[in-house]
N, C-alpha and C positions, 0 to 999 in steps of 0.2 A: 580648477575652474569651477566656480559656483554654479549650481544648477545642472551641471553635466551629469549624464547617467553614470552610475558606478561601473567601472571596468570589471568584466567577469573573465574568469579563466575558462577557456573552452575545455570541456571534458568529453571524452569519447570512451565507449566500451569496446574492448576487443575480446571476442569470444573465440577460443581455440579448441577444436576437437582434439582431445588427447588420445584416448583409446577406450574401448570397452564401454561405450555409451557414457563417457565422462568428458566434460568440458571445463576449462578454466576461463573465468571472466576477469579481465584486468581493466581497471578504471584509470585511464591516462589523463593527464600527465602525473597523477598522484601515485600510481603504482599499487593501489589497493587491489586485492584479489579475493576471489571466492571460488569454490568448486561447485560444479553443478552436475547432477546425475540425472539420467533418464529414469523414469519409474520402472520398477521391476517387471511390469507387464510388457514393456518394450525392450527388455534385456539389460536394463540398468540395475545397479546395486541398490539404489534408493538410499544411500548413506548420506548424501548431501542434498541441498535444495534442488527441487525440480524446476523446470521452467514455469509450470503452473503455480508452484509455491511462490516464486518470485513475482509473478503477476499479482497474486493475492496480497503479498507483502507490500508491493508498491502501491496498490490501491488503498490498503489499510493505512499506510503511512500518510498518503495524500489526504485521506479523510481526516485523520487525526491532526495533521498540520493545518488543514482548513479550519477546523474547530479551534486550534491553537491561536490562529490569527485573531479570531473574535475574542477568545479568552483573554489574550494579552490586552487587547483594546479595552475590554469591559472590566478588567480586573477580576476575572473568574479563575479559580485555581482548578485546572483539570489534570494536574500532575498525577500520574498513576493510571490515567485512563488507558485501557488496552482493548485491542480488537482481536476477537477470535475469528478466524477466516476459514471458510469452507469454499473451495473451488471445485465445482463439479465438472469433470472433463467428459465430454461426449466422445463419439467416435472420431469426429473430425475437427472439433473446436470446443472451446469452453462452453458449457451448457448454462451455467448459472454461477453466481457468486453471492454468498451470504456473509455479511459482516455483523457480528454482535459486539457492540461497543459496551464494554463494562466501565461504567462511570465510577470514580472513586468516592463520590459523595453525592448527596441529594442536592438538587437545585430547585429553585422556585419554578412554577409552571412557565413563567415568562423567560427565564434563563434557559430552561430546557428547550423551549421553542426556538430560541436564538441559536443554541448549540446545534440542534438537529437541522435547522435550515443551513447553518454554516457547513455542515458535513456534505451537503449537496453541491457546494461550490468547488469541489475537487475536480480539476480538469481531467484527471485520469478517469474518474467515474463517468464524466460526460463523454468520454471518447469511445465507450463501448457501444456497439451496435444495439439498437432497441430490441433485437431478438435475443440478446443475452441479458437476462434479468440480473440486476445488482440490487440486492435487498439489504438495507442497512437498518439494524434493530438496535435499540438502546436498552440497557439494563442498569437501572438506578437502584442504589441500596434503599431498603425500606425505611 
């Protein structure tokens, strides 16, 4: 049917506590999985991603994807852009998140402005409470 919305496959995450502060996350119906450890401060081994790591990774991916939408539309090549993520965990919640976006090449001032504005369109970034600062910085080559 023309004009009908594309059908999507519903995916859910199932998180199972295995033992010793370790969980397994399964993405259904695809069956993809990853391990998750609590940090050593709370008895975990710290050998796999922690919940805080995954929050930071999700935010960074969303910011990069938001920039990617603009890049595709405007013909800008941001291949190789990467985000260094620092998630500061307080006693009872995330205290702050800092993303440093390493850009693979220099862009004009106008292109930089567009890309940096696009980074702010990430719905995950917009979901954090205002008391949790999310700082996004950009590092362009000289």
